[in-house]
C-alpha positions as CSV (number, residue, x, y, z in Angstrom):
1,M,-34.0,-19.5,-57.9
2,I,-34.4,-18.4,-54.3
3,D,-32.1,-15.5,-55.0
4,S,-34.2,-14.5,-58.0
5,L,-37.4,-14.7,-56.0
6,E,-36.0,-12.5,-53.2
7,R,-34.5,-10.0,-55.6
8,L,-37.9,-9.7,-57.5
9,G,-39.8,-9.3,-54.2
10,I,-42.1,-12.3,-54.5
11,N,-40.4,-14.7,-52.0
12,H,-43.3,-14.1,-49.6
13,H,-45.4,-16.2,-52.0
14,F,-43.1,-19.2,-51.7
15,K,-42.2,-19.4,-48.0
16,E,-42.6,-23.1,-47.5
17,E,-40.8,-24.0,-50.7
18,I,-37.9,-21.7,-49.9
19,R,-37.6,-23.0,-46.4
20,S,-37.4,-26.6,-47.8
21,V,-34.7,-25.8,-50.2
22,L,-32.7,-23.9,-47.6
23,D,-33.0,-26.7,-45.2
24,E,-31.6,-29.1,-47.8
25,T,-28.8,-26.7,-48.8
26,Y,-27.8,-26.3,-45.1
27,R,-27.6,-30.1,-44.7
28,Y,-25.3,-30.2,-47.7
29,W,-23.3,-27.3,-46.3
30,L,-22.7,-29.1,-43.0
31,Q,-21.8,-32.2,-44.9
32,G,-19.2,-30.3,-46.9
33,V,-20.6,-31.3,-50.3
34,E,-18.0,-30.4,-52.9
35,D,-20.5,-29.1,-55.4
36,I,-21.1,-26.1,-53.1
37,F,-17.6,-25.3,-51.9
38,L,-15.6,-25.8,-55.1
39,D,-17.6,-23.2,-57.0
40,P,-17.2,-19.6,-55.9
41,T,-20.6,-18.4,-57.1
42,T,-22.5,-21.3,-55.5
43,C,-20.5,-21.1,-52.2
44,A,-21.0,-17.3,-51.9
45,M,-24.7,-17.3,-52.8
46,A,-25.4,-20.3,-50.5
47,F,-23.5,-18.6,-47.6
48,R,-25.3,-15.3,-48.1
49,L,-28.8,-16.8,-48.4
50,L,-28.3,-19.2,-45.5
51,R,-26.9,-16.6,-43.1
52,L,-29.5,-14.0,-43.9
53,N,-32.2,-16.6,-43.3
54,G,-31.0,-17.4,-39.9
55,Y,-28.8,-20.5,-40.5
56,D,-25.5,-20.8,-38.6
57,V,-22.8,-20.8,-41.3
58,S,-19.1,-20.1,-41.0
59,S,-17.1,-17.8,-43.3
60,D,-14.1,-20.1,-43.3
61,P,-14.7,-21.6,-46.8
62,F,-13.8,-18.2,-48.3
63,Y,-10.2,-18.6,-47.4
64,Q,-9.9,-20.6,-50.6
65,Y,-11.1,-17.6,-52.5
66,S,-8.5,-15.1,-51.3
67,E,-7.2,-12.5,-53.8
68,D,-3.9,-14.3,-54.5
69,K,-5.6,-17.6,-55.1
70,F,-8.2,-16.0,-57.3
71,A,-5.6,-14.2,-59.4
72,D,-3.6,-17.4,-59.9
73,S,-6.5,-19.6,-60.7
74,L,-6.6,-21.3,-64.1
75,K,-10.2,-22.2,-63.9
76,G,-12.4,-20.2,-66.3
77,Y,-15.2,-19.6,-63.9
78,L,-12.9,-17.8,-61.5
79,K,-12.4,-15.1,-64.1
80,D,-16.1,-14.4,-64.3
81,V,-17.3,-11.0,-63.0
82,G,-20.5,-12.7,-61.9
83,A,-18.5,-14.9,-59.5
84,V,-16.7,-11.9,-58.1
85,L,-20.0,-10.1,-57.7
86,E,-21.4,-13.0,-55.5
87,L,-18.2,-13.0,-53.4
88,Y,-18.6,-9.3,-52.9
89,K,-22.2,-9.6,-51.9
90,A,-21.3,-12.4,-49.4
91,S,-18.7,-10.1,-47.8
92,Q,-21.4,-7.6,-46.8
93,V,-23.0,-9.9,-44.3
94,I,-20.3,-9.8,-41.7
95,I,-21.6,-10.4,-38.1
96,D,-18.5,-11.2,-36.1
97,R,-15.3,-9.3,-35.4
98,D,-13.1,-12.3,-36.3
99,E,-14.4,-12.5,-39.9
100,S,-11.4,-10.8,-41.3
101,V,-11.6,-13.1,-44.3
102,L,-14.8,-11.4,-45.3
103,V,-13.3,-7.9,-44.7
104,R,-10.4,-8.7,-47.1
105,Q,-12.8,-10.3,-49.5
106,G,-14.9,-7.2,-49.6
107,S,-11.9,-5.0,-50.2
108,W,-10.4,-6.9,-53.2
109,T,-13.7,-7.8,-54.8
110,R,-14.9,-4.2,-54.7
111,H,-11.6,-3.1,-56.3
112,F,-11.9,-5.7,-59.0
113,L,-15.6,-4.8,-59.8
114,K,-14.8,-1.1,-60.0
115,Q,-12.1,-1.9,-62.5
116,E,-13.8,-4.6,-64.5
117,S,-17.4,-3.3,-64.7
118,L,-17.2,-2.1,-68.3
119,P,-20.0,-2.4,-70.9
120,Y,-20.3,-5.5,-73.0
121,R,-17.7,-7.6,-71.2
122,V,-17.2,-11.2,-72.2
123,Y,-18.2,-13.4,-69.2
124,A,-16.6,-16.8,-68.5
125,D,-20.0,-18.5,-68.0
126,K,-21.8,-16.7,-70.8
127,L,-23.9,-14.4,-68.5
128,C,-25.5,-11.5,-70.3
129,S,-23.9,-8.1,-70.0
130,R,-26.8,-7.0,-67.7
131,V,-24.7,-8.3,-64.8
132,D,-22.8,-5.0,-65.3
133,L,-26.0,-3.2,-64.3
134,E,-26.2,-5.2,-61.1
135,V,-22.5,-4.5,-60.4
136,N,-23.1,-0.8,-60.6
137,D,-26.1,-1.0,-58.3
138,V,-24.3,-3.1,-55.7
139,L,-21.3,-0.7,-55.8
140,D,-23.4,2.3,-55.4
141,F,-25.8,0.9,-52.8
142,P,-24.4,-1.8,-50.4
143,Y,-26.6,-4.3,-48.8
144,H,-27.1,-2.2,-45.7
145,A,-28.4,0.7,-47.8
146,T,-30.7,-1.2,-50.1
147,L,-34.4,-1.0,-49.6
148,E,-36.4,-4.0,-50.8
149,R,-38.7,-2.3,-53.2
150,L,-35.9,-0.3,-54.9
151,L,-34.0,-3.6,-55.4
152,N,-37.1,-5.4,-56.6
153,K,-37.8,-2.8,-59.3
154,R,-34.2,-2.6,-60.6
155,S,-34.1,-6.5,-60.6
156,M,-37.2,-6.6,-62.8
157,E,-35.5,-4.2,-65.2
158,H,-32.3,-6.3,-65.2
159,Y,-34.2,-9.6,-65.6
160,N,-33.7,-11.3,-68.9
161,V,-36.5,-13.7,-69.8
162,E,-34.6,-15.1,-72.8
163,E,-31.3,-16.1,-71.2
164,T,-30.3,-18.9,-68.9
165,R,-27.2,-18.9,-66.8
166,I,-24.9,-21.8,-67.5
167,L,-24.6,-23.1,-63.9
168,K,-22.6,-25.8,-62.3
169,T,-25.0,-27.3,-59.7
170,S,-28.6,-27.7,-58.7
171,Y,-28.1,-25.3,-55.8
172,R,-28.0,-22.4,-58.2
173,S,-30.7,-21.0,-60.4
174,C,-31.6,-23.4,-63.1
175,N,-33.7,-21.0,-65.2
176,L,-33.7,-17.3,-65.1
177,G,-35.9,-17.1,-68.2
178,D,-39.3,-17.6,-66.7
179,R,-41.8,-15.1,-67.9
180,E,-44.4,-16.2,-65.3
181,I,-42.0,-15.3,-62.5
182,L,-41.5,-11.8,-64.0
183,K,-45.2,-11.4,-64.6
184,L,-45.9,-12.3,-60.9
185,A,-43.3,-9.8,-59.7
186,V,-44.7,-7.0,-61.9
187,E,-48.3,-7.7,-60.7
188,D,-47.2,-7.9,-57.1
189,F,-45.2,-4.6,-57.3
190,N,-48.1,-2.7,-59.0
191,I,-50.8,-4.0,-56.7
192,C,-48.7,-2.9,-53.7
193,Q,-48.0,0.4,-55.3
194,S,-51.7,1.1,-55.9
195,I,-52.4,0.4,-52.2
196,H,-49.5,2.6,-51.1
197,S,-50.8,5.4,-53.3
198,E,-54.2,5.4,-51.5
199,E,-52.4,5.3,-48.2
200,L,-50.3,8.3,-49.1
201,K,-53.4,10.2,-50.0
202,Q,-55.0,9.3,-46.7
203,L,-51.8,10.5,-44.9
204,S,-51.7,13.7,-46.8
205,R,-55.2,14.5,-45.6
206,W,-54.2,13.6,-42.1
207,V,-51.4,16.2,-42.2
208,V,-53.8,18.9,-43.3
209,E,-56.6,17.9,-40.9
210,N,-54.1,18.1,-38.0
211,K,-52.7,21.5,-39.2
212,L,-49.2,20.1,-39.3
213,D,-48.6,21.8,-42.6
214,K,-49.2,25.2,-40.9
215,L,-46.2,24.8,-38.7
216,K,-43.7,26.9,-40.7
217,F,-40.7,25.8,-38.7
218,A,-41.3,22.1,-39.4
219,R,-39.8,20.2,-42.3
220,Q,-42.5,18.6,-44.4
221,K,-41.2,15.1,-45.1
222,L,-44.3,13.0,-45.4
223,A,-43.3,11.5,-48.8
224,Y,-39.8,10.5,-47.6
225,I,-41.1,8.9,-44.4
226,F,-43.9,7.0,-46.1
227,F,-41.3,5.9,-48.7
228,S,-39.2,4.4,-46.0
229,S,-42.1,2.2,-44.8
230,A,-43.6,1.4,-48.2
231,A,-40.2,0.3,-49.6
232,T,-39.6,-2.1,-46.7
233,L,-43.0,-3.1,-45.2
234,F,-44.6,-3.3,-48.6
235,T,-47.1,-6.2,-48.4
236,P,-50.8,-5.3,-48.2
237,E,-51.4,-6.9,-44.8
238,L,-48.8,-4.5,-43.2
239,S,-50.9,-1.4,-43.8
240,D,-51.4,-0.6,-40.1
241,A,-47.7,-0.8,-39.5
242,R,-47.0,1.5,-42.5
243,I,-49.6,4.1,-41.3
244,S,-48.3,4.0,-37.8
245,W,-44.6,4.2,-38.9
246,T,-45.4,7.2,-41.1
247,K,-47.6,9.2,-38.8
248,T,-45.1,8.9,-35.9
249,G,-42.2,9.6,-38.2
250,V,-43.9,12.8,-39.3
251,L,-44.7,13.8,-35.7
252,T,-41.2,13.1,-34.5
253,T,-39.8,15.3,-37.3
254,V,-42.2,18.1,-36.2
255,V,-41.2,17.7,-32.5
256,D,-37.5,17.7,-33.4
257,D,-37.9,21.0,-35.2
258,F,-40.1,22.3,-32.4
259,F,-37.3,21.8,-29.8
260,D,-34.6,23.0,-32.2
261,V,-36.1,26.2,-33.6
262,G,-39.9,26.4,-33.1
263,S,-40.5,26.9,-29.4
264,S,-39.7,28.8,-26.3
265,E,-38.6,27.0,-23.1
266,E,-42.1,27.6,-21.7
267,E,-43.6,25.8,-24.6
268,Q,-41.2,22.9,-24.3
269,V,-42.0,22.4,-20.6
270,D,-45.7,22.7,-21.5
271,L,-45.5,19.9,-24.0
272,I,-43.7,17.6,-21.6
273,Q,-46.4,18.2,-18.9
274,L,-49.2,17.5,-21.3
275,V,-47.7,14.2,-22.3
276,E,-47.1,13.4,-18.6
277,E,-50.7,14.2,-17.7
278,W,-52.1,12.9,-21.0
279,D,-55.9,13.2,-20.5
280,V,-56.3,16.9,-20.4
281,D,-58.5,19.6,-21.9
282,I,-56.2,21.0,-24.6
283,N,-58.5,24.1,-25.0
284,T,-57.7,25.3,-21.6
285,V,-54.2,24.1,-20.6
286,C,-52.0,24.7,-23.8
287,S,-49.7,27.7,-23.6
288,S,-49.8,28.3,-27.4
289,E,-51.5,27.1,-30.6
290,T,-48.3,25.4,-31.6
291,V,-48.3,23.3,-28.5
292,K,-52.0,22.6,-28.9
293,T,-51.5,21.5,-32.5
294,I,-48.6,19.2,-31.8
295,F,-50.0,17.6,-28.6
296,S,-53.4,17.0,-30.2
297,A,-51.8,15.2,-33.2
298,I,-49.6,13.1,-30.9
299,H,-52.6,12.3,-28.6
300,S,-54.9,11.1,-31.4
301,T,-52.1,9.1,-33.1
302,V,-51.1,7.3,-30.0
303,C,-54.8,6.5,-29.2
304,E,-55.2,5.2,-32.8
305,I,-52.2,2.9,-32.5
306,G,-53.6,1.7,-29.2
307,E,-56.9,0.8,-30.8
308,R,-55.3,-0.9,-33.7
309,S,-53.1,-2.9,-31.4
310,I,-56.1,-4.5,-29.8
311,K,-56.9,-6.3,-33.1
312,R,-53.4,-7.8,-33.4
313,Q,-52.3,-8.1,-29.7
314,G,-55.5,-8.6,-27.8
315,R,-54.7,-5.6,-25.6
316,N,-54.3,-1.8,-25.8
317,V,-50.6,-0.8,-25.8
318,K,-51.3,3.0,-25.5
319,K,-49.5,3.3,-22.2
320,N,-46.4,1.7,-23.7
321,V,-46.4,4.2,-26.6
322,I,-47.0,7.2,-24.3
323,K,-43.8,6.2,-22.3
324,L,-41.9,6.3,-25.6
325,W,-43.1,9.8,-26.4
326,L,-42.3,11.0,-22.9
327,N,-38.8,9.6,-23.1
328,L,-38.2,11.2,-26.4
329,I,-39.3,14.8,-25.5
330,Q,-37.5,14.7,-22.2
331,S,-34.3,13.8,-24.1
332,M,-34.9,16.6,-26.6
333,F,-35.5,19.0,-23.7
334,R,-32.2,17.9,-22.1
335,E,-30.4,18.7,-25.3
336,A,-32.1,22.1,-25.6
337,E,-31.0,22.9,-22.0
338,W,-27.4,22.1,-22.9
339,V,-27.6,24.5,-25.8
340,R,-29.3,27.3,-23.8
341,N,-26.8,26.9,-21.0
342,Q,-23.8,26.5,-23.4
343,T,-23.0,23.2,-21.8
344,V,-20.5,20.9,-23.6
345,P,-21.4,17.4,-22.5
346,T,-19.0,14.5,-22.8
347,I,-19.4,12.2,-25.8
348,D,-20.8,9.5,-23.5
349,D,-23.3,11.8,-21.9
350,Y,-24.3,13.1,-25.3
351,M,-24.8,9.7,-26.9
352,E,-26.8,8.4,-23.9
353,T,-29.3,11.2,-24.7
354,A,-28.8,11.5,-28.4
355,Y,-29.6,7.9,-29.4
356,I,-33.1,8.5,-27.8
357,S,-33.5,12.1,-29.3
358,Y,-32.8,10.7,-32.7
359,A,-36.5,9.8,-32.4
360,L,-36.7,6.2,-33.8
361,G,-38.4,4.9,-30.6
362,P,-42.0,6.2,-31.2
363,T,-41.7,5.2,-34.9
364,V,-40.3,1.7,-34.8
365,L,-41.3,0.3,-31.4
366,P,-45.1,0.8,-31.8
367,A,-45.0,-0.7,-35.3
368,L,-43.7,-3.9,-33.7
369,Y,-47.2,-4.5,-32.3
370,L,-48.7,-4.1,-35.8
371,V,-46.7,-6.5,-38.0
372,G,-48.3,-9.8,-36.9
373,P,-47.0,-11.9,-34.0
374,K,-48.2,-11.3,-30.5
375,L,-45.7,-9.4,-28.5
376,S,-46.1,-10.0,-24.7
377,D,-45.1,-7.4,-22.1
378,E,-42.4,-9.9,-21.1
379,V,-40.9,-9.8,-24.6
380,A,-41.5,-6.1,-25.1
381,E,-39.6,-5.3,-21.9
382,N,-36.8,-7.8,-22.5
383,N,-33.2,-6.7,-22.8
384,E,-33.0,-8.1,-26.3
385,L,-35.4,-5.5,-27.7
386,D,-33.6,-2.8,-25.8
387,C,-30.3,-3.8,-27.4
388,L,-31.8,-3.9,-30.9
389,Y,-33.3,-0.4,-30.4
390,K,-30.1,1.1,-29.0
391,L,-27.9,-0.4,-31.7
392,M,-30.2,0.9,-34.4
393,S,-30.7,4.3,-32.9
394,T,-27.0,4.8,-32.1
395,S,-26.0,4.0,-35.7
396,G,-28.7,6.4,-37.0
397,R,-27.6,9.2,-34.7
398,L,-23.9,8.8,-35.7
399,L,-24.8,8.7,-39.5
400,N,-26.9,11.8,-39.0
401,D,-24.1,13.6,-37.1
402,I,-21.4,12.7,-39.7
403,Q,-23.4,14.2,-42.6
404,S,-24.8,17.2,-40.8
405,Y,-22.0,18.4,-38.5
406,K,-21.1,21.4,-40.6
407,R,-24.6,22.7,-40.8
408,E,-25.3,21.9,-37.1
409,Y,-22.1,23.6,-36.0
410,E,-23.2,26.8,-37.8
411,E,-26.6,26.5,-36.2
412,G,-25.1,26.0,-32.7
413,K,-26.5,22.5,-32.3
414,L,-24.8,19.7,-30.5
415,N,-23.2,17.0,-32.6
416,A,-21.0,13.9,-32.0
417,V,-18.4,15.1,-34.5
418,T,-18.0,18.6,-33.0
419,L,-18.0,17.2,-29.5
420,C,-15.2,14.7,-30.4
421,I,-13.2,17.6,-31.7
422,A,-13.9,19.8,-28.7
423,H,-12.7,17.0,-26.3
424,G,-9.7,16.2,-28.4
425,N,-7.3,18.6,-26.8
426,G,-6.6,20.2,-30.2
427,V,-5.2,17.1,-31.8
428,I,-8.4,15.6,-33.3
429,T,-9.4,16.9,-36.7
430,A,-12.9,16.7,-38.2
431,E,-11.5,14.0,-40.5
432,D,-10.2,12.0,-37.5
433,A,-13.6,12.3,-35.7
434,I,-15.6,11.3,-38.8
435,E,-13.4,8.2,-39.3
436,E,-13.9,7.2,-35.7
437,M,-17.6,7.7,-36.0
438,K,-17.7,5.6,-39.2
439,G,-15.9,2.8,-37.5
440,M,-18.5,2.9,-34.7
441,V,-21.3,2.8,-37.2
442,E,-19.9,-0.2,-38.9
443,E,-19.4,-2.0,-35.5
444,K,-22.9,-1.2,-34.3
445,R,-24.4,-2.3,-37.7
446,R,-22.7,-5.7,-37.5
447,E,-23.8,-6.2,-33.9
448,L,-27.3,-5.4,-34.9
449,L,-27.3,-7.8,-37.9
450,K,-25.9,-10.5,-35.7
451,L,-28.7,-10.0,-33.1
452,I,-31.4,-10.1,-35.8
453,L,-30.1,-13.3,-37.4
454,Q,-29.4,-15.0,-34.1
455,E,-32.0,-17.7,-33.3
456,K,-30.4,-19.5,-30.4
457,G,-31.4,-17.8,-27.1
458,S,-33.6,-15.2,-28.9
459,I,-37.2,-14.7,-27.7
460,V,-38.1,-12.0,-30.2
461,P,-39.8,-13.3,-33.5
462,R,-37.6,-12.7,-36.6
463,N,-40.2,-10.6,-38.5
464,I,-40.3,-8.3,-35.5
465,K,-36.5,-8.0,-35.3
466,D,-36.4,-7.3,-39.0
467,L,-38.0,-3.9,-38.4
468,F,-34.9,-2.6,-36.8
469,W,-32.8,-3.6,-39.8
470,K,-35.3,-2.2,-42.2
471,M,-35.2,1.2,-40.5
472,L,-31.4,1.2,-40.4
473,K,-31.2,0.4,-44.1
474,A,-33.5,3.3,-44.8
475,I,-31.3,5.6,-42.7
476,H,-28.2,4.4,-44.5
477,L,-29.8,5.2,-47.8
478,F,-30.8,8.7,-46.7
479,Y,-27.2,9.3,-45.6
480,V,-25.3,7.3,-48.2
481,K,-23.8,10.5,-49.7
482,D,-25.1,13.5,-47.6
483,D,-28.0,14.4,-45.4
484,G,-30.6,13.1,-47.8
485,F,-33.4,13.4,-45.3
486,T,-33.1,17.2,-44.8
487,E,-32.1,17.9,-48.4
488,D,-34.4,17.2,-51.4
489,N,-32.2,14.8,-53.3
490,M,-34.1,11.5,-52.7
491,Y,-37.1,12.1,-55.0
492,S,-36.0,9.7,-57.7
493,C,-36.0,6.9,-55.2
494,V,-39.4,8.0,-53.8
495,N,-41.0,8.2,-57.2
496,A,-39.6,4.8,-58.3
497,V,-41.4,3.1,-55.4
498,L,-44.5,5.2,-55.0
499,K,-45.4,6.7,-58.4
500,E,-43.9,4.9,-61.3
501,P,-45.5,1.5,-62.1
502,V,-43.8,-1.3,-63.9
503,V,-45.0,-2.1,-67.4
504,L,-44.5,-5.8,-68.2
505,D,-44.7,-5.4,-72.0
506,E,-42.0,-2.7,-71.9
507,L,-39.8,-5.1,-69.8
508,L,-40.2,-7.9,-72.4
509,V,-39.4,-5.7,-75.4
510,H,-36.5,-4.2,-73.5
511,A,-35.1,-7.6,-72.7
512,Q,-35.3,-8.8,-76.3
513,Q,-33.6,-5.7,-77.6
514,N,-30.9,-5.8,-74.9
515,L,-31.2,-2.1,-74.3
516,S,-29.8,0.0,-71.5
517,P,-31.8,0.2,-68.2
518,L,-35.4,1.4,-68.5
519,S,-35.1,3.9,-65.7
520,K,-32.4,6.3,-64.8
521,P,-29.9,5.4,-62.1
522,L,-31.3,6.1,-58.7
523,G,-29.4,9.2,-57.7
524,V,-29.1,10.2,-54.0
């Protein structure tokens, strides 16, 4: 049932009940209760839910479900595609280098699911054929590239109110045919979507009022950026965080384009000096209307974040946010200088600057002050937050560089892939460089997830740490096939979350008729 509540996006309504069930399940896990470990679906689901909720669980039990043992098993439930699906999902929450059992499990289960996910299969435990729809979703969008609201919507469409899984133990869902649960999920989704719609209108007005739409060199990505916040920080009380996330995301995109193609060196220096001095008369000191427009928007947004932080933190964090912006534009200026001077930095020098210039700092870090818990200066300046930020940003930068290296090479921009080739003494190909970068992304992503899930020795609240993972998942989704942020191929995902409501009656009729999915596959 916990898995169903999370997939439908209504687990936040049952926090105490969920924690109680997980505590009990963890006790059984530590006691080695056979009902958990002898059934692959139960074992895999319990492991995944416990680990993702911060419980310390080992992956050792999965040695019994290796590919050879699975293939040779005579037990009917081991031939069920639903069991393989759960084993595959469990393999996606690797956090340690020595979890080779999960790496192998992920490989063979993915191969199995790609072969076996055919329409109208017969399942060992009588699960409806809708599991095939979930299989397709999981194969197309791994856990680290799945945003909550997209998952919630697809789960509602897959949800069958008339069927019950034939399950082995009480640790698994006892009834997936509860209309009230589906009704609550639909109402929750539509209420949040209505709130998001009003916020997007407000943000659209903000773009126009600040004349950001007049900057012809700048990409206009408001809908994409707001989508990344609304699909992850979706509950009504997180409105301040969504607004901050989106405004700063829009502004960092503008500033990135400003340093890339929209400014002279004089204008770049001018913007840096304005942020350094901060309280200035923009009507007399700006070198151009472009600089005036950008600095004015940054200034008002930072001040707004500072004012909103007083309500949640009891203090104004404006100075902290100004430092983030100054750090960002100085890193962008350094990269612009490299290009102007035709400097070819080492990979290490490039990455020390590029993870900052990827511009997640002013977007994610101010939002930490707006999600709920008080964040003291001691915690905000702690090395734990720095590590979370660097792992997230390094992963994002590498994902961006992998997908955009051809375009950026033609445009004369620095890129990790092209630098790797340049320093490879003629023996490193683009394919070699990309594979190396992908390995680095996977390593950094696992390190990040481990830090987020780790409770022992952590001083940062879990719901604050979650923001780093939510942002990285959004980045993975944007780059799952190509540079989805720069191109216009994400609109089906954006519309599914922001524009298309869920109609309960249609879901009920659809479930009874056992039709194909209501919506088209989310292409990216």
